[in-house]
C-alpha positions as a Markdown table, in Angstrom:
| # | Residue | x | y | z |
|---|---|---|---|---|
| 1 | Unk | -28.5 | -10.9 | 37.1 |
| 2 | Unk | -25.2 | -9.8 | 35.8 |
| 3 | Unk | -22.6 | -12.1 | 34.0 |
| 4 | Unk | -19.0 | -12.3 | 35.3 |
| 5 | Unk | -16.5 | -13.1 | 32.6 |
| 6 | Unk | -12.9 | -13.8 | 33.5 |
| 7 | Unk | -10.7 | -12.9 | 30.4 |
| 8 | Unk | -7.3 | -14.6 | 30.4 |
| 9 | Unk | -4.8 | -12.4 | 28.0 |
| 10 | Unk | -1.4 | -12.8 | 26.7 |
| 11 | Unk | -0.8 | -9.0 | 27.1 |
| 12 | Unk | -2.7 | -5.8 | 27.3 |
| 13 | Unk | -2.6 | -2.0 | 27.2 |
| 14 | Unk | -0.7 | 0.0 | 27.9 |
| 15 | Unk | 1.4 | -2.1 | 25.5 |
| 16 | Unk | 0.1 | -1.2 | 22.0 |
| 17 | Unk | -0.7 | -4.0 | 19.6 |
| 18 | Unk | -3.6 | -5.3 | 17.5 |
| 19 | Unk | -4.1 | -7.9 | 20.2 |
| 20 | Unk | -4.4 | -5.1 | 22.9 |
| 21 | Unk | -6.7 | -3.0 | 20.9 |
| 22 | Unk | -9.0 | -5.9 | 20.0 |
| 23 | Unk | -9.1 | -6.6 | 23.8 |
| 24 | Unk | -10.1 | -3.2 | 24.9 |
| 25 | Unk | -12.8 | -2.9 | 22.3 |
| 26 | Unk | -14.4 | -6.3 | 23.2 |
| 27 | Unk | -14.2 | -5.4 | 26.9 |
| 28 | Unk | -16.0 | -2.1 | 26.2 |
| 29 | Unk | -18.7 | -3.7 | 24.3 |
| 30 | Unk | -19.2 | -6.5 | 27.0 |
| 31 | Unk | -19.6 | -3.9 | 29.7 |
| 32 | Unk | -22.2 | -2.2 | 27.4 |
| 33 | Unk | -24.1 | -5.5 | 27.5 |
| 34 | Unk | -24.2 | -5.2 | 31.3 |
| 35 | Unk | -21.6 | -8.0 | 32.0 |
| 36 | Unk | -18.9 | -7.6 | 34.5 |
| 37 | Unk | -15.4 | -8.3 | 32.9 |
| 38 | Unk | -12.4 | -9.3 | 34.8 |
| 39 | Unk | -8.9 | -9.3 | 33.2 |
| 40 | Unk | -5.8 | -11.3 | 33.9 |
| 41 | Unk | -2.5 | -11.2 | 31.9 |
| 42 | Unk | 0.0 | -13.9 | 32.0 |
| 43 | Unk | 3.8 | -13.6 | 32.5 |
| 44 | Unk | 4.0 | -12.8 | 28.8 |
| 45 | Unk | 2.7 | -9.3 | 29.4 |
| 46 | Unk | 6.2 | -8.0 | 28.6 |
| 47 | Unk | 6.3 | -4.9 | 30.8 |
| 48 | Unk | 6.9 | -4.3 | 34.4 |
| 49 | Unk | 3.5 | -3.8 | 36.2 |
| 50 | Unk | 2.1 | -3.9 | 39.7 |
| 51 | Unk | -0.1 | -6.9 | 40.5 |
| 52 | Unk | -3.1 | -4.9 | 39.8 |
| 53 | Unk | -3.5 | -1.6 | 37.6 |
| 54 | Unk | -6.1 | 0.4 | 36.2 |
| 55 | Unk | -5.7 | 1.1 | 32.4 |
| 56 | Unk | -8.2 | 2.7 | 30.1 |
| 57 | Unk | -11.1 | 2.3 | 32.8 |
| 58 | Unk | -10.4 | -1.4 | 33.4 |
| 59 | Unk | -8.6 | -3.1 | 36.2 |
| 60 | Unk | -6.0 | -5.6 | 35.0 |
| 61 | Unk | -4.7 | -8.4 | 37.2 |
| 62 | Unk | -1.0 | -9.3 | 36.3 |
| 63 | Unk | 1.0 | -12.5 | 36.8 |
| 64 | Unk | 4.2 | -11.4 | 37.9 |
| 65 | Unk | 7.1 | -13.9 | 38.4 |
| 66 | Unk | 10.6 | -13.8 | 39.9 |
| 67 | Unk | 13.8 | -14.3 | 37.8 |
| 68 | Unk | 14.5 | -18.0 | 37.3 |
| 69 | Unk | 17.1 | -19.5 | 34.8 |
| 70 | Unk | 14.5 | -22.2 | 34.0 |
| 71 | Unk | 12.3 | -19.4 | 32.5 |
| 72 | Unk | 15.1 | -19.2 | 29.8 |
| 73 | Unk | 15.0 | -22.8 | 28.8 |
| 74 | Unk | 13.0 | -23.8 | 25.8 |
| 75 | Unk | 9.7 | -25.8 | 26.5 |
| 76 | Unk | 10.2 | -25.5 | 30.3 |
| 77 | Unk | 9.7 | -21.7 | 29.9 |
| 78 | Unk | 6.4 | -22.3 | 28.3 |
| 79 | Unk | 5.2 | -24.9 | 30.8 |
| 80 | Unk | 6.1 | -22.4 | 33.6 |
| 81 | Unk | 3.9 | -19.7 | 32.0 |
| 82 | Unk | 1.0 | -22.2 | 32.2 |
| 83 | Unk | 1.9 | -23.0 | 35.9 |
| 84 | Unk | 2.3 | -19.4 | 36.9 |
| 85 | Unk | -0.8 | -18.3 | 35.3 |
| 86 | Unk | -2.9 | -21.3 | 36.8 |
| 87 | Unk | -1.6 | -20.2 | 40.2 |
| 88 | Unk | -2.4 | -16.7 | 39.8 |
| 89 | Unk | -6.0 | -17.6 | 38.7 |
| 90 | Unk | -6.5 | -19.8 | 41.7 |
| 91 | Unk | -5.1 | -17.1 | 44.0 |
| 92 | Unk | -7.7 | -14.7 | 42.7 |
| 93 | Unk | -10.7 | -17.2 | 42.3 |
| 94 | Unk | -12.5 | -16.6 | 45.5 |
| 95 | Unk | -12.2 | -12.8 | 44.9 |
| 96 | Unk | -13.4 | -13.0 | 41.3 |
| 97 | Unk | -15.9 | -15.9 | 41.3 |
| 98 | Unk | -16.6 | -15.6 | 37.5 |
| 99 | Unk | -19.4 | -17.3 | 35.7 |
| 100 | Unk | -17.3 | -18.0 | 32.6 |
| 101 | Unk | -13.4 | -18.3 | 32.1 |
| 102 | Unk | -12.6 | -16.9 | 28.6 |
| 103 | Unk | -9.1 | -17.5 | 27.5 |
| 104 | Unk | -7.6 | -15.9 | 24.3 |
| 105 | Unk | -4.8 | -17.3 | 22.5 |
| 106 | Unk | -1.9 | -18.4 | 22.5 |
| 107 | Unk | -2.9 | -22.1 | 24.0 |
| 108 | Unk | -0.6 | -21.5 | 27.1 |
| 109 | Unk | -3.4 | -19.2 | 28.3 |
| 110 | Unk | -6.0 | -21.8 | 27.3 |
| 111 | Unk | -4.3 | -24.5 | 29.4 |
| 112 | Unk | -4.2 | -22.4 | 32.5 |
| 113 | Unk | -7.7 | -21.3 | 32.1 |
| 114 | Unk | -9.0 | -24.8 | 31.3 |
| 115 | Unk | -7.5 | -26.1 | 34.6 |
| 116 | Unk | -9.1 | -23.6 | 36.6 |
| 117 | Unk | -12.4 | -23.8 | 34.9 |
| 118 | Unk | -12.6 | -27.6 | 35.2 |
| 119 | Unk | -11.6 | -27.4 | 39.0 |
| 120 | Unk | -14.3 | -25.0 | 39.9 |
| 121 | Unk | -17.1 | -26.3 | 37.4 |
| 122 | Unk | -17.5 | -23.3 | 35.2 |
| 123 | Unk | -17.6 | -23.1 | 31.5 |
| 124 | Unk | -14.5 | -22.7 | 29.5 |
| 125 | Unk | -14.3 | -20.6 | 26.3 |
| 126 | Unk | -11.3 | -20.4 | 24.0 |
| 127 | Unk | -10.7 | -17.7 | 21.5 |
| 128 | Unk | -8.3 | -18.3 | 18.7 |
| 129 | Unk | -6.7 | -15.0 | 17.3 |
| 130 | Unk | -3.9 | -16.7 | 15.5 |
| 131 | Unk | -2.4 | -20.1 | 15.3 |
| 132 | Unk | 0.4 | -20.0 | 17.7 |
| 133 | Unk | 2.7 | -22.2 | 15.6 |
| 134 | Unk | 2.4 | -20.2 | 12.4 |
| 135 | Unk | 3.0 | -17.0 | 14.2 |
| 136 | Unk | 6.3 | -18.4 | 15.7 |
| 137 | Unk | 7.3 | -19.2 | 11.9 |
| 138 | Unk | 6.5 | -15.8 | 10.8 |
| 139 | Unk | 8.3 | -14.2 | 13.7 |
| 140 | Unk | 11.4 | -16.4 | 13.0 |
| 141 | Unk | 11.3 | -18.3 | 16.2 |
| 142 | Unk | 10.9 | -21.7 | 14.4 |
| 143 | Unk | 10.3 | -23.3 | 11.1 |
| 144 | Unk | 7.4 | -25.0 | 9.6 |
| 145 | Unk | 7.4 | -28.8 | 10.3 |
| 146 | Unk | 10.1 | -28.5 | 13.1 |
| 147 | Unk | 9.5 | -30.4 | 16.4 |
| 148 | Unk | 8.7 | -27.2 | 18.1 |
| 149 | Unk | 6.0 | -26.4 | 15.3 |
| 150 | Unk | 4.5 | -29.9 | 15.6 |
| 151 | Unk | 4.5 | -29.6 | 19.5 |
| 152 | Unk | 2.8 | -26.1 | 19.3 |
| 153 | Unk | 0.3 | -27.3 | 17.0 |
| 154 | Unk | -0.5 | -30.4 | 19.3 |
| 155 | Unk | -1.0 | -28.1 | 22.2 |
| 156 | Unk | -3.3 | -25.7 | 20.4 |
| 157 | Unk | -5.3 | -28.7 | 19.1 |
| 158 | Unk | -5.6 | -30.1 | 22.6 |
| 159 | Unk | -7.0 | -26.9 | 23.9 |
| 160 | Unk | -9.6 | -26.3 | 21.2 |
| 161 | Unk | -10.8 | -29.9 | 21.6 |
| 162 | Unk | -11.5 | -29.5 | 25.3 |
| 163 | Unk | -13.1 | -26.1 | 25.1 |
| 164 | Unk | -16.9 | -25.9 | 25.9 |
| 165 | Unk | -17.2 | -23.2 | 23.2 |
| 166 | Unk | -14.8 | -21.7 | 20.6 |
| 167 | Unk | -14.3 | -18.4 | 19.1 |
| 168 | Unk | -12.2 | -17.5 | 16.0 |
| 169 | Unk | -11.6 | -13.9 | 14.7 |
| 170 | Unk | -12.2 | -14.9 | 11.2 |
| 171 | Unk | -13.4 | -17.7 | 8.9 |
| 172 | Unk | -9.9 | -18.7 | 8.0 |
| 173 | Unk | -9.0 | -19.5 | 11.6 |
| 174 | Unk | -12.5 | -21.1 | 12.2 |
| 175 | Unk | -11.7 | -23.5 | 9.3 |
| 176 | Unk | -8.4 | -24.3 | 10.7 |
| 177 | Unk | -9.9 | -25.2 | 14.1 |
| 178 | Unk | -12.4 | -27.5 | 12.4 |
| 179 | Unk | -9.5 | -29.3 | 10.5 |
| 180 | Unk | -8.3 | -30.1 | 14.0 |
| 181 | Unk | -11.4 | -32.3 | 14.6 |
| 182 | Unk | -13.9 | -29.6 | 16.0 |
| 183 | Unk | -17.5 | -29.6 | 14.5 |
| 184 | Unk | -17.8 | -26.2 | 12.6 |
| 185 | Unk | -21.0 | -25.6 | 14.3 |
| 186 | Unk | -19.2 | -25.3 | 17.7 |
| 187 | Unk | -17.2 | -22.4 | 16.4 |
| 188 | Unk | -18.4 | -18.7 | 16.5 |
| 189 | Unk | -16.7 | -16.1 | 14.4 |
| 190 | Unk | -16.3 | -12.8 | 16.2 |
| 191 | Unk | -14.5 | -10.7 | 13.5 |
| 192 | Unk | -12.1 | -7.8 | 14.0 |
| 193 | Unk | -13.7 | -4.4 | 13.7 |
| 194 | Unk | -13.5 | -0.7 | 14.6 |
| 195 | Unk | -15.4 | 1.8 | 16.6 |
| 196 | Unk | -16.3 | 4.3 | 13.9 |
| 197 | Unk | -16.5 | 7.1 | 16.2 |
| 198 | Unk | -12.7 | 6.9 | 16.8 |
| 199 | Unk | -12.0 | 7.4 | 13.1 |
| 200 | Unk | -13.2 | 10.9 | 12.1 |
| 201 | Unk | -12.6 | 11.4 | 8.4 |
| 202 | Unk | -9.3 | 13.0 | 7.6 |
| 203 | Unk | -10.1 | 16.2 | 5.4 |
| 204 | Unk | -6.7 | 17.9 | 4.9 |
| 205 | Unk | -3.1 | 16.8 | 5.1 |
| 206 | Unk | -0.9 | 18.0 | 7.9 |
| 207 | Unk | 1.4 | 20.2 | 5.8 |
| 208 | Unk | 3.8 | 20.9 | 8.7 |
| 209 | Unk | 4.4 | 17.4 | 9.2 |
| 210 | Unk | 5.0 | 16.7 | 5.7 |
| 211 | Unk | 7.5 | 19.5 | 5.4 |
| 212 | Unk | 9.3 | 18.3 | 8.5 |
| 213 | Unk | 9.5 | 14.8 | 7.0 |
| 214 | Unk | 10.6 | 16.2 | 3.7 |
| 215 | Unk | 8.2 | 14.4 | 1.8 |
| 216 | Unk | 8.2 | 16.6 | -1.2 |
| 217 | Unk | 5.4 | 16.6 | -3.9 |
| 218 | Unk | 4.7 | 12.9 | -3.4 |
| 219 | Unk | 2.7 | 10.8 | -4.0 |
| 220 | Unk | 3.5 | 9.1 | -0.6 |
| 221 | Unk | 3.0 | 5.5 | -0.2 |
| 222 | Unk | 2.9 | 4.6 | 3.6 |
| 223 | Unk | 2.7 | 1.9 | 6.1 |
| 224 | Unk | 1.9 | 2.4 | 9.7 |
| 225 | Unk | 2.3 | -0.6 | 12.1 |
| 226 | Unk | 4.7 | -3.2 | 13.5 |
| 227 | Unk | 7.6 | -4.1 | 11.3 |
| 228 | Unk | 7.5 | -7.9 | 11.0 |
| 229 | Unk | 8.9 | -9.9 | 8.1 |
| 230 | Unk | 5.5 | -11.1 | 7.1 |
| 231 | Unk | 4.2 | -7.5 | 6.6 |
| 232 | Unk | 6.2 | -7.3 | 3.4 |
| 233 | Unk | 7.5 | -3.9 | 3.6 |
| 234 | Unk | 10.5 | -4.9 | 1.8 |
| 235 | Unk | 8.3 | -5.4 | -1.3 |
| 236 | Unk | 7.0 | -1.9 | -1.2 |
| 237 | Unk | 10.7 | -0.7 | -1.1 |
| 238 | Unk | 11.6 | -3.0 | -4.1 |
| 239 | Unk | 8.6 | -1.7 | -6.0 |
| 240 | Unk | 9.6 | 1.9 | -5.5 |
| 241 | Unk | 12.1 | 2.2 | -8.5 |
| 242 | Unk | 9.3 | 1.2 | -10.9 |
| 243 | Unk | 6.8 | 3.7 | -9.4 |
| 244 | Unk | 9.5 | 6.4 | -9.7 |
| 245 | Unk | 9.6 | 5.9 | -13.4 |
| 246 | Unk | 6.1 | 7.4 | -13.7 |
| 247 | Unk | 6.2 | 9.5 | -10.5 |
| 248 | Unk | 9.7 | 10.8 | -9.9 |
| 249 | Unk | 8.8 | 12.6 | -6.7 |
| 250 | Unk | 7.2 | 9.5 | -5.0 |
| 251 | Unk | 8.1 | 8.7 | -1.5 |
| 252 | Unk | 7.5 | 5.7 | 0.8 |
| 253 | Unk | 7.1 | 6.3 | 4.6 |
| 254 | Unk | 7.3 | 3.7 | 7.3 |
| 255 | Unk | 5.9 | 4.4 | 10.8 |
| 256 | Unk | 6.6 | 1.9 | 13.5 |
| 257 | Unk | 9.1 | -0.4 | 14.7 |
| 258 | Unk | 10.0 | -4.1 | 15.0 |
| 259 | Unk | 12.4 | -6.8 | 14.3 |
| 260 | Unk | 13.1 | -6.2 | 10.7 |
| 261 | Unk | 13.5 | -2.2 | 10.8 |
| 262 | Unk | 17.3 | -2.3 | 10.3 |
| 263 | Unk | 17.0 | -4.8 | 7.6 |
| 264 | Unk | 14.6 | -2.5 | 5.8 |
| 265 | Unk | 16.9 | 0.5 | 6.1 |
| 266 | Unk | 19.7 | -1.4 | 4.8 |
| 267 | Unk | 17.7 | -2.7 | 1.8 |
| 268 | Unk | 16.7 | 0.9 | 1.1 |
| 269 | Unk | 20.3 | 1.9 | 1.1 |
| 270 | Unk | 21.4 | -1.0 | -1.2 |
| 271 | Unk | 18.9 | 0.1 | -3.7 |
| 272 | Unk | 19.9 | 3.7 | -3.5 |
| 273 | Unk | 16.6 | 4.7 | -2.0 |
| 274 | Unk | 17.7 | 6.1 | 1.3 |
| 275 | Unk | 16.4 | 9.7 | 0.3 |
| 276 | Unk | 13.2 | 8.2 | -1.0 |
| 277 | Unk | 12.1 | 6.1 | 1.9 |
| 278 | Unk | 11.4 | 7.8 | 5.3 |
| 279 | Unk | 11.8 | 5.6 | 8.4 |
| 280 | Unk | 9.9 | 7.5 | 11.1 |
| 281 | Unk | 10.0 | 5.0 | 13.9 |
| 282 | Unk | 7.4 | 4.5 | 16.7 |
| 283 | Unk | 5.0 | 7.6 | 17.4 |
| 284 | Unk | 2.6 | 8.2 | 20.2 |
| 285 | Unk | -0.8 | 6.6 | 19.5 |
| 286 | Unk | -2.5 | 10.1 | 19.7 |
| 287 | Unk | -0.2 | 11.3 | 17.0 |
| 288 | Unk | -0.9 | 8.4 | 14.5 |
| 289 | Unk | -3.7 | 10.4 | 12.8 |
| 290 | Unk | -1.2 | 13.1 | 11.7 |
| 291 | Unk | 0.8 | 10.5 | 9.8 |
| 292 | Unk | -2.2 | 9.0 | 8.1 |
| 293 | Unk | -3.0 | 12.4 | 6.9 |
| 294 | Unk | 0.2 | 12.9 | 4.8 |
| 295 | Unk | -0.2 | 9.4 | 3.1 |
| 296 | Unk | -1.7 | 9.4 | -0.3 |
| 297 | Unk | -1.9 | 5.4 | -0.6 |
| 298 | Unk | -1.5 | 3.1 | 2.3 |
| 299 | Unk | 0.3 | -0.2 | 1.4 |
| 300 | Unk | -0.4 | -3.5 | 3.1 |
| 301 | Unk | 2.0 | -5.9 | 1.3 |
| 302 | Unk | 1.6 | -8.9 | 3.5 |
| 303 | Unk | 3.6 | -11.9 | 2.3 |
| 304 | Unk | 1.8 | -15.2 | 1.6 |
| 305 | Unk | 2.3 | -17.4 | 4.7 |
| 306 | Unk | -0.1 | -19.6 | 6.7 |
| 307 | Unk | -0.6 | -16.9 | 9.2 |
| 308 | Unk | -1.5 | -14.3 | 6.5 |
| 309 | Unk | -3.7 | -16.5 | 4.5 |
| 310 | Unk | -5.7 | -17.5 | 7.6 |
| 311 | Unk | -5.8 | -14.4 | 9.8 |
| 312 | Unk | -7.6 | -11.0 | 9.0 |
| 313 | Unk | -5.6 | -7.8 | 10.1 |
| 314 | Unk | -7.0 | -4.6 | 11.6 |
| 315 | Unk | -5.3 | -1.9 | 9.4 |
| 316 | Unk | -7.3 | -2.0 | 6.1 |
| 317 | Unk | -10.6 | -1.4 | 8.3 |
| 318 | Unk | -8.8 | 1.6 | 9.8 |
| 319 | Unk | -7.9 | 2.8 | 6.4 |
| 320 | Unk | -11.6 | 2.4 | 5.2 |
| 321 | Unk | -12.8 | 4.1 | 8.3 |
| 322 | Unk | -10.6 | 7.2 | 7.7 |
| 323 | Unk | -11.4 | 7.2 | 3.9 |
| 324 | Unk | -7.8 | 6.6 | 2.9 |
| 325 | Unk | -7.0 | 4.9 | -0.3 |
| 326 | Unk | -5.0 | 1.6 | 0.0 |
| 327 | Unk | -3.5 | -1.2 | -1.9 |
| 328 | Unk | -3.0 | -4.7 | -0.4 |
| 329 | Unk | -1.6 | -8.1 | -1.2 |
| 330 | Unk | -4.2 | -10.7 | -2.3 |
| 331 | Unk | -3.8 | -13.1 | 0.8 |
| 332 | Unk | -6.7 | -14.8 | 2.3 |
| 333 | Unk | -6.8 | -12.5 | 5.4 |
| 334 | Unk | -7.2 | -9.5 | 3.1 |
| 335 | Unk | -9.7 | -11.2 | 0.7 |
| 336 | Unk | -11.9 | -12.1 | 3.7 |
| 337 | Unk | -11.9 | -8.4 | 5.0 |
| 338 | Unk | -12.0 | -6.3 | 1.9 |
| 339 | Unk | -15.5 | -5.8 | 0.0 |
| 340 | Unk | -15.6 | -6.9 | -3.5 |
| 341 | Unk | -15.7 | -3.2 | -5.0 |
| 342 | Unk | -12.2 | -2.7 | -3.6 |
| 343 | Unk | -10.7 | -6.2 | -4.8 |
| 344 | Unk | -9.0 | -4.3 | -7.8 |
| 345 | Unk | -6.6 | -2.9 | -5.3 |
| 346 | Unk | -5.2 | -6.3 | -4.5 |
| 347 | Unk | -1.9 | -7.3 | -6.1 |
| 348 | Unk | 0.0 | -10.6 | -6.4 |
| 349 | Unk | 1.6 | -11.6 | -3.1 |
| 350 | Unk | 5.5 | -11.5 | -2.9 |
| 351 | Unk | 5.6 | -9.6 | -6.3 |
| 352 | Unk | 7.1 | -6.1 | -6.2 |
| 353 | Unk | 6.4 | -5.7 | -10.0 |
| 354 | Unk | 2.5 | -6.3 | -9.4 |
| 355 | Unk | 2.6 | -4.1 | -6.4 |
| 356 | Unk | 3.9 | -1.3 | -8.6 |
| 357 | Unk | 1.4 | -1.9 | -11.4 |
| 358 | Unk | -1.5 | -1.8 | -9.0 |
| 359 | Unk | -0.1 | 1.3 | -7.3 |
| 360 | Unk | 0.3 | 3.1 | -10.6 |
| 361 | Unk | -3.3 | 2.2 | -11.8 |
| 362 | Unk | -4.8 | 3.4 | -8.4 |
| 363 | Unk | -2.9 | 6.6 | -8.7 |
| 364 | Unk | -4.2 | 7.0 | -12.3 |
| 365 | Unk | -7.7 | 6.8 | -11.0 |
| 366 | Unk | -8.0 | 9.5 | -8.4 |
| 367 | Unk | -11.2 | 10.8 | -9.8 |
| 368 | Unk | -12.8 | 7.5 | -8.6 |
| 369 | Unk | -11.5 | 7.8 | -5.0 |
| 370 | Unk | -14.2 | 9.9 | -3.4 |
| 371 | Unk | -17.1 | 7.5 | -4.4 |
| 372 | Unk | -15.1 | 4.4 | -3.5 |
| 373 | Unk | -13.9 | 5.7 | -0.2 |
| 374 | Unk | -17.4 | 6.8 | 0.7 |
| 375 | Unk | -18.6 | 3.3 | 0.0 |
| 376 | Unk | -15.8 | 1.8 | 2.2 |
| 377 | Unk | -16.5 | 4.0 | 5.1 |
| 378 | Unk | -20.2 | 3.1 | 4.8 |
| 379 | Unk | -19.5 | -0.6 | 4.6 |
| 380 | Unk | -17.2 | -0.3 | 7.8 |
| 381 | Unk | -19.9 | 1.8 | 9.6 |
| 382 | Unk | -22.7 | -0.8 | 9.0 |
| 383 | Unk | -20.8 | -4.2 | 8.9 |
| 384 | Unk | -17.6 | -3.9 | 10.8 |
| 385 | Unk | -18.4 | -2.2 | 14.1 |
| 386 | Unk | -17.3 | -3.6 | 17.4 |
| 387 | Unk | -20.9 | -3.6 | 18.8 |
| 388 | Unk | -22.0 | -5.6 | 15.7 |
| 389 | Unk | -19.2 | -8.1 | 16.1 |
| 390 | Unk | -19.1 | -8.5 | 19.9 |
| 391 | Unk | -22.9 | -9.0 | 20.0 |
| 392 | Unk | -22.1 | -12.7 | 19.0 |
| 393 | Unk | -20.7 | -13.3 | 22.4 |
| 394 | Unk | -24.3 | -13.4 | 23.8 |
| 395 | Unk | -25.0 | -16.7 | 22.0 |
| 396 | Unk | -21.6 | -18.1 | 23.1 |
| 397 | Unk | -22.0 | -17.2 | 26.7 |
| 398 | Unk | -25.7 | -18.2 | 26.7 |
| 399 | Unk | -25.0 | -21.6 | 25.4 |
| 400 | Unk | -22.4 | -22.5 | 27.9 |
| 401 | Unk | -24.2 | -21.1 | 30.9 |
| 402 | Unk | -27.7 | -22.1 | 29.7 |
| 403 | Unk | -28.9 | -18.6 | 30.4 |
| 404 | Unk | -31.6 | -17.3 | 28.1 |
| 405 | Unk | -31.2 | -13.7 | 29.6 |
| 406 | Unk | -27.7 | -13.4 | 28.3 |
| 407 | Unk | -28.7 | -14.0 | 24.7 |
| 408 | Unk | -31.2 | -11.3 | 24.7 |
| 409 | Unk | -29.1 | -8.7 | 26.6 |
| 410 | Unk | -29.2 | -5.4 | 24.4 |
| 411 | Unk | -26.1 | -3.4 | 23.4 |
| 412 | Unk | -26.1 | 0.3 | 24.4 |
| 413 | Unk | -23.3 | 1.0 | 22.1 |
| 414 | Unk | -24.2 | 2.5 | 18.7 |
| 415 | Unk | -22.5 | 1.8 | 15.4 |
């Protein structure tokens, strides 16, 4: 007998984000287990969409709303997200008839899902991908300790305490849930991962692209992703003058867009580095591999915040899958993700001088790269695949539904 799981999501593809890519990978694995997945996004899916649409082989139900001035009012707008999502779940319930309701953070999704699950007597699973309040701080929407921050944390805590089962994407978040009064044994960690088959090793640089970008002789340091303040790209730019002392032809390349893009361009101009830093902007997903190929060393200079100390990112896993060299800040999320033999590539957070020091050392040890990168890809291939990670849902769903057949369901997806 198949298991029907209703996933309540903030947003999804075709919007591109780490959140959306994790969702797609997990849905694919759950389908491989023989389960039926049902997908509903909330009004926070920030793109015009029909009530139902097919994306990447999955049918997504959308929660569309009409314009309303109250939706622009702080606090009330969040309450309306809960209300609208709950109403949409109820509207679809008789059609979907799920065995489990699985909400993914933020807690607004959790409250709407909890309401439906309790009303219809089915188990409620909540998955925490980040702490909502800390994400708001890092995005500049509020400050730590503010009324909004405390309210957001209280709402998140209320959801995790009421869930029948809890999932966290890393140990940092699992520990944060436990601090909120939830026994650690009730929390299952389903880590971020990759599908190694999507990351064929890059053998050669795309020389045509490199010429078009005027990257010169290099070396090229690069970042590919969304440009938020906590990503610390300004630290890479500030470290570049010291790197240039040893490597006068060095370049930095920033691929992506986001709230701090203009600030970063202004910083490069103020430091006289406009010709040394290439801002590419957003590129189509199917072109990203070309940009990876022209980068010598990827940089992940995340600043030390509660979010980055608790939450693991996806990007270093992608770098290891592609056998690309990288450096990263020594924040908790990176330490949890990166194997011991690559820890020497970590630098002191928020310290451009130490970033430059580690970058120069890594460049001086190019002869060691092949062996290290082989080990890194092997590590990801065996320890960090989605099939390996998603298999933990068997125990989660099996426990809340009391079905032994779910726990024994085999995966047909190879690592």
